[in-house]
C-alpha positions in Angstrom: 0.0 0.0 0.0 1.1 3.6 -0.7 -0.5 5.8 2.0 -1.0 9.4 1.1 -2.6 12.1 3.1 -5.6 13.9 1.8 -7.2 17.1 3.2 -10.9 17.0 3.6 -12.7 19.7 5.4 -9.6 20.7 7.3 -8.7 17.2 8.5 -6.2 14.9 7.0 -7.2 11.4 5.9 -5.1 8.7 4.4 -5.7 7.6 0.8 -4.3 4.1 0.4 -3.3 3.0 -3.1 -2.5 -0.7 -3.4 0.6 -1.7 -5.4 0.9 -4.9 -7.4 3.5 -6.4 -9.7 3.2 -6.5 -13.5 2.2 -10.2 -13.6 -0.7 -9.5 -11.2 -1.6 -6.4 -13.3 -1.6 -8.5 -16.5 -3.9 -11.1 -14.9 -6.3 -8.5 -13.7 -6.3 -6.7 -17.1 -7.3 -10.0 -18.7 -10.3 -10.1 -16.3 -11.4 -6.6 -17.2 -9.3 -4.2 -15.2 -8.3 -1.1 -17.2 -4.6 -0.4 -17.6 -4.1 3.3 -17.4 -0.8 4.5 -18.9 0.1 7.9 -17.3 3.1 8.7 -19.5 3.0 11.4 -22.2 1.3 10.7 -25.5 4.7 10.5 -27.3 5.9 7.9 -24.7 2.7 6.0 -25.1 3.1 5.9 -28.9 6.6 4.5 -28.6 5.2 1.4 -27.0 2.7 0.5 -24.2 1.1 -2.5 -22.5 -1.3 -4.1 -24.9 -4.8 -2.9 -24.1 -3.6 0.2 -22.1 -5.4 3.5 -22.3 -3.3 6.7 -22.6 -4.2 9.1 -19.8 -1.4 11.7 -19.6 -1.2 13.5 -16.2 -2.7 16.7 -17.6 -6.0 14.8 -18.3 -6.0 13.5 -14.7 -5.5 17.0 -13.3 -8.4 18.3 -15.4 -10.6 15.3 -14.6 -10.9 14.5 -18.3 -10.0 10.8 -18.1 -13.2 9.4 -19.4 -12.9 6.6 -16.8 -15.7 5.5 -14.5 -15.3 6.2 -10.8 -15.8 2.6 -9.9 -13.7 1.1 -12.8 -10.9 -1.3 -11.7 -7.9 0.9 -12.7 -4.2 -0.2 -12.9 -2.0 2.8 -13.2 1.3 2.3 -15.0 4.2 4.5 -16.1 7.7 3.8 -17.5 9.6 2.8 -14.4 7.1 3.0 -11.5 8.1 6.5 -10.3 5.2 8.6 -11.7 2.4 6.1 -11.4 2.1 6.2 -7.5 1.6 10.0 -7.7 -1.0 9.7 -10.5 -2.8 6.8 -8.8 -3.0 8.9 -5.6 -4.5 11.8 -7.6 -7.1 9.5 -9.1 -8.0 8.2 -5.6 -8.2 11.7 -4.2 -10.6 12.6 -7.1 -13.0 9.9 -6.0 -12.0 6.9 -8.1 -12.6 4.0 -5.8 -10.6 1.1 -7.2 -7.1 2.4 -8.1 -4.0 0.2 -8.0 -0.4 1.2 -8.8 1.7 -1.1 -11.1 5.2 -1.5 -9.6 8.1 -1.2 -12.0 6.1 0.2 -14.9 6.6 -0.6 -18.5 10.2 -1.6 -17.9 9.2 -4.4 -15.6 6.3 -5.3 -17.9 8.8 -5.8 -20.8 11.2 -7.7 -18.6 8.4 -10.1 -17.6 7.8 -10.7 -21.4 4.3 -9.3 -21.3 2.6 -8.0 -24.5 3.6 -4.6 -25.7 1.9 -2.7 -28.6 3.5 0.0 -30.7 
């Protein structure tokens, strides 16, 4: 879990975002979870997990993701450094089922999981 604090009405609450490895993420995506790639559009075009949806950070900030609040979301970036922050933002915006994918696309590729260009 990645605990983050969230201010709500002057009090701080903790937003927990679960973290899973790429193999768990792949299995969940095969069962209907949505892979959310939070890299830039150019990075996404250079290669992304098969079936991933490109949602650059600017769209998250503006709440223009097009995602359902209760969708099972698996947030991935290149190396696992940006995705925890973006997963936290989604959770703070009211998305109820957000999970960070540890290691990002680099770990995805190392695991031999499908990538689309």
